[in-house]
C-alpha positions in Angstrom: 34.9 47.6 -8.6 35.8 44.4 -6.8 32.2 44.0 -5.6 30.8 44.4 -9.1 33.3 41.8 -10.3 32.1 39.4 -7.5 28.5 40.0 -8.4 29.2 39.4 -12.1 31.2 36.2 -11.4 28.5 34.9 -9.0 25.7 35.7 -11.4 27.6 33.9 -14.2 28.1 30.9 -11.9 24.5 30.8 -11.0 23.3 31.1 -14.6 25.6 28.2 -15.6 24.6 26.0 -12.7 20.9 26.8 -12.5 19.9 26.9 -16.2 16.2 25.8 -16.5 15.0 24.4 -19.8 11.5 25.8 -20.2 10.9 24.3 -23.6 9.8 20.9 -22.1 8.7 19.9 -18.7 11.5 18.3 -16.8 11.1 15.0 -15.0 10.7 15.1 -11.3 14.1 13.4 -10.9 15.9 16.1 -12.9 14.1 18.9 -11.1 15.1 17.5 -7.7 18.7 17.3 -8.9 18.6 20.9 -10.1 17.1 21.9 -6.8 19.8 20.2 -4.7 22.5 21.8 -6.9 20.9 25.3 -6.5 20.7 24.8 -2.7 24.4 23.8 -2.6 25.2 26.9 -4.6 23.2 29.1 -2.2 25.0 27.6 0.8 28.3 28.2 -0.8 27.5 31.9 -1.5 26.4 32.4 2.1 29.6 30.7 3.5 31.8 32.8 1.2 29.9 35.9 2.3 29.0 37.1 -1.1 27.1 40.4 -1.4 23.4 40.2 -0.3 22.1 40.9 -3.8 23.9 37.8 -5.1 22.6 35.6 -2.3 19.1 36.8 -2.8 19.3 36.2 -6.5 20.4 32.6 -5.8 17.7 32.2 -3.2 15.1 33.2 -5.7 16.4 30.5 -8.1 16.0 28.0 -5.2 12.4 29.2 -4.5 11.5 28.9 -8.2 12.8 25.3 -8.4 10.9 24.5 -5.1 7.7 25.8 -6.7 8.3 23.7 -9.9 8.8 20.6 -7.8 5.7 21.3 -5.7 3.6 21.9 -8.8 5.0 19.1 -11.0 2.2 16.7 -12.1 4.1 13.8 -10.6 4.3 15.4 -7.2 0.6 16.3 -7.3 -0.3 12.8 -8.4 1.6 11.3 -5.5 -0.1 13.5 -2.9 -3.6 13.9 -4.2 -6.5 11.9 -2.8 -8.0 9.9 -5.7 -11.8 9.7 -5.8 -13.7 7.1 -7.7 -14.1 9.1 -10.9 -14.4 8.0 -14.5 -11.2 7.5 -16.5 -10.7 6.4 -20.1 -9.6 2.8 -20.9 -8.3 1.9 -24.4 -9.8 -1.5 -24.7 -8.3 -3.9 -27.3 -10.4 -6.7 -28.8 -8.6 -10.0 -28.2 -9.6 -11.4 -31.6 -9.7 -8.4 -34.0 -7.2 -6.1 -32.1 -9.5 -3.2 -32.8 -9.4 -0.5 -30.2 -12.2 1.4 -28.5 -12.3 3.9 -25.7 -14.5 3.1 -22.7 -15.1 5.3 -19.7 -15.2 3.4 -16.4 -14.2 3.8 -12.8 -11.5 1.6 -11.1 -12.5 -1.2 -8.9 -10.7 -4.0 -7.1 -11.8 -7.4 -6.0 -11.4 -7.9 -2.2 -8.4 -9.9 -1.2 -6.4 -9.2 -4.4 -2.7 -8.6 -3.7 -2.0 -5.5 -1.6 -0.9 -2.4 -3.4 2.6 -1.1 -2.8 2.6 2.7 -2.7 6.3 2.8 -3.8 5.4 0.9 -7.0 2.6 3.3 -7.7 5.0 6.2 -7.3 7.5 4.6 -9.7 4.7 4.2 -12.4 3.6 7.8 -11.9 7.2 8.9 -12.7 7.5 6.5 -15.6 4.1 7.7 -17.1 4.9 11.4 -16.5 8.3 11.0 -18.3 6.7 9.4 -21.3 8.5 6.1 -20.7 5.5 3.9 -20.0 5.7 0.5 -21.9 2.3 0.1 -23.6 3.1 -3.5 -24.6 2.1 -4.8 -21.2 -1.6 -5.2 -21.0 -3.9 -4.2 -18.1 -6.4 -7.1 -17.5 -9.9 -6.1 -16.3 -13.2 -7.7 -15.9 -16.6 -5.9 -15.7 -17.5 -5.4 -12.1 -21.1 -6.6 -12.7 -19.8 -10.1 -13.6 -17.9 -10.4 -10.3 -20.7 -8.9 -8.1 -23.2 -11.4 -9.6 -20.8 -14.3 -8.8 -20.8 -13.2 -5.2 -17.4 -11.5 -5.0 -16.9 -8.4 -2.9 -15.7 -5.6 -5.1 -14.5 -2.2 -3.8 -13.8 1.2 -5.4 -10.5 3.0 -5.1 -11.5 4.4 -1.7 -12.3 1.0 -0.4 -16.0 1.3 -0.5 -18.0 -1.8 -1.4 -19.7 -1.5 -4.8 -23.3 -2.5 -5.0 -25.0 -4.4 -7.8 -26.6 -1.2 -8.9 -23.3 0.7 -9.1 -21.3 -2.1 -10.7 -22.1 -1.2 -14.3 -19.8 1.9 -14.0 -16.7 -0.1 -13.0 -13.9 -2.2 -14.4 -12.2 -4.5 -11.8 -8.5 -4.5 -12.3 -7.1 -8.1 -12.2 -3.6 -7.5 -13.4 -2.1 -4.0 -13.5 -3.3 -2.5 -10.2 -0.2 -0.3 -9.6 -0.3 1.0 -13.2 -4.0 1.7 -13.1 -3.8 3.6 -9.8 -0.9 5.6 -11.2 -3.0 6.6 -14.2 -5.9 7.5 -11.9 -3.6 9.7 -9.7 -2.3 11.5 -12.8 -5.8 12.1 -14.1 -6.9 13.4 -10.7 -4.4 16.3 -11.1 -6.3 17.5 -14.2 -4.1 15.8 -16.8 -5.8 13.5 -19.3 -4.2 10.1 -19.5 -5.7 7.1 -21.2 -4.9 3.6 -19.8 -3.6 1.8 -22.9 -3.8 -1.8 -24.0 -6.6 -2.9 -21.8 -7.9 -6.5 -22.2 -11.3 -7.7 -20.9 -11.4 -11.2 -19.4 -14.3 -13.3 -18.4 -13.2 -15.8 -15.8 -15.2 -17.6 -13.2 -12.4 -18.4 -10.7 -10.7 -15.1 -10.3 -8.4 -16.2 -7.6 -7.1 -19.1 -9.7 -6.6 -16.6 -12.6 -4.6 -14.3 -10.4 -2.3 -17.1 -9.4 -1.9 -18.1 -13.1 -0.9 -14.7 -14.4 1.4 -13.8 -11.5 3.1 -17.3 -11.2 3.4 -16.8 -7.5 7.2 -16.8 -7.7 7.8 -13.3 -6.3 4.9 -13.3 -3.8 5.6 -13.1 -0.1 3.4 -15.0 2.5 1.1 -12.0 2.8 0.4 -12.0 -0.9 -0.2 -15.8 -1.0 -2.6 -15.8 1.9 -4.5 -12.8 0.5 -5.1 -14.4 -2.8 -5.7 -17.8 -1.2 -8.6 -16.2 0.6 -9.9 -15.1 -2.8 -9.6 -18.6 -4.2 -11.3 -20.1 -1.1 -14.2 -17.7 -0.5 -15.8 -19.9 2.1 -12.6 -20.4 4.2 -13.2 -18.5 7.4 -9.6 -18.6 8.6 -8.0 -17.4 5.3 -10.5 -14.6 4.9 -10.2 -13.3 8.5 -6.4 -13.3 8.1 -6.7 -11.5 4.8 -8.8 -8.8 6.3 -6.6 -8.4 9.4 -3.5 -8.1 7.2 -5.1 -5.0 5.7 -5.0 -3.5 9.3 -1.2 -4.2 9.5 -1.0 -7.6 11.1 1.6 -10.1 9.8 0.5 -13.6 8.7 2.6 -15.5 11.2 1.1 -13.8 14.2 -2.4 -14.1 12.8 -1.9 -17.9 12.5 -1.0 -18.0 16.2 -4.0 -15.8 17.1 -6.6 -17.7 15.2 -5.2 -21.2 15.0 -2.5 -21.4 17.7 -0.1 -22.3 14.8 1.2 -20.4 11.8 0.3 -21.8 8.4 3.0 -23.7 6.6 4.2 -22.9 3.2 2.8 -26.2 1.9 -0.6 -25.4 3.3 -0.6 -21.9 1.8 0.5 -23.3 -1.6 -2.3 -25.9 -1.6 -4.9 -23.2 -0.6 -3.7 -21.0 -3.5 -4.6 -23.9 -5.9 -8.0 -24.3 -4.2 -7.0 -27.7 -2.9 -7.6 -29.0 0.6 -4.9 -28.2 3.1 -4.1 -29.4 6.6 -2.9 -27.2 9.5 0.2 -28.1 11.6 -0.3 -30.5 14.5 -1.7 -28.8 17.5 -3.5 -26.2 15.5 -7.0 -25.2 16.6 -9.1 -22.7 14.6 -11.1 -20.4 16.8 -12.1 -17.2 15.0 -14.2 -15.9 17.9 -11.4 -16.3 20.4 -8.9 -14.6 18.1 -11.2 -11.6 17.5 -11.9 -11.3 21.2 -8.1 -11.3 22.0 -7.5 -8.6 19.4 -10.4 -6.4 20.5 -9.5 -6.5 24.2 -5.9 -5.8 23.5 -6.8 -2.8 21.4 -9.3 -1.6 24.0 -6.4 -1.6 26.5 -4.4 0.6 24.1 -2.0 -1.9 22.5 -1.5 -0.7 18.9 -1.4 -3.0 15.9 2.3 -2.4 15.3 3.0 -3.9 18.8 0.2 -6.4 18.9 1.4 -8.0 15.6 4.5 -9.1 17.4 4.1 -12.7 18.5 5.0 -12.0 22.2 1.5 -10.9 23.1 -0.4 -13.9 21.8 2.4 -16.2 23.0 2.1 -14.7 26.5 -1.7 -14.8 26.4 -1.7 -18.5 25.4 0.9 -19.3 28.1 -1.0 -17.5 30.8 -4.3 -19.1 29.6 -2.7 -22.6 29.9 -1.3 -21.9 33.4 -4.6 -20.5 34.7 -7.7 -20.6 32.5 -8.9 -18.9 29.4 -11.5 -16.9 31.3 -8.8 -15.6 33.7 -6.6 -14.7 30.8 -9.4 -12.7 29.2 -10.2 -11.0 32.5 -6.5 -10.0 32.8 -6.6 -8.5 29.3 -9.6 -6.4 30.3 -7.6 -5.0 33.2 -4.6 -3.9 31.1 -6.2 -0.6 30.4 -6.0 0.4 34.1 -2.1 0.2 34.1 -0.1 3.3 34.7 2.4 4.2 32.0 0.8 1.3 30.0 2.2 2.6 26.7 5.7 2.2 27.9 5.0 -1.2 29.5 3.5 -2.5 26.2 6.6 -1.3 24.3 8.8 -3.0 26.8 7.3 -6.4 26.0 10.1 -8.4 24.3 9.0 -12.0 24.9 5.9 -14.1 25.8 7.2 -14.3 29.4 7.2 -10.5 29.6 3.5 -10.4 28.7 2.7 -13.3 31.1 4.4 -11.3 33.9 2.3 -8.2 33.0 -1.0 -10.3 33.0 0.0 -11.7 36.4 0.6 -8.2 37.7 -2.9 -6.9 36.7 -4.5 -10.1 38.0 -2.9 -9.9 41.5 
């Protein structure tokens, strides 16, 4: 009798604490809250040594919630690999405000601001919950226009779009995170139209990006990336923008390619397309910088280590004390070191790397 009472009480408790509303699809946030609550209830039942039938009933509730979380469109959208497929844009005419639906693929101009995955996930959640604010426009430009102007345009997988392919694409100028979020949701099988899309024709795309974003909340990486877009012929800015995609930070890249990091003033001038000057003692040498990075990577130094300034500072110090040729020869020998991964991680200063270069050169 006591067991039956316990089962009844436990079942009642589970029903109260684990009620699932099937009339509408819950948000991912609420589902995760329900799952945590159900898991706590399960732990409590196990600790209190409730009958097995009660524990198994609660375990089933947990499993059902886990399945709901795994199959939720928001979860699928976050995990799915998005391919360059057509999605629907609701294009609004800037003069008449008439709307028309256009099917295009997403494209991005090279050296636009980097995409933050966390922001994309936030927009996926907002769109899935029906809370997306349609008042904010997504600004696009036909890919054909940019390709003809000589810009490098890439699809959502990072592949360069040819002139022949460009007709199928809209380049996202403002609204990258929102557009990728819509693309991810569509990739799960849902049908989501990107609303309030405005088409812009602009010759200097980099200048336009600076205008609409006002630069205020940009970090140095954002500024240099867009500055490279504004100054398409600037070799230093463009090589830095490409290397930052690999995980390098801008300060270290300045040391690698110019022996000095770019000042905020220089970056701000470059963003405006104006002439900028490098700090005193700077010396641009792209070939030298690329050789340094390549030899370090051949030796097994990962980007997350190499982007710390200690390596280039140590290399420059050893090069000054000996010669550049000897410094490069030492880099080539780093791969022969025993326990080299540990030795690289132990580098905490330029002097540490100088000591290591001396060791392999002895």
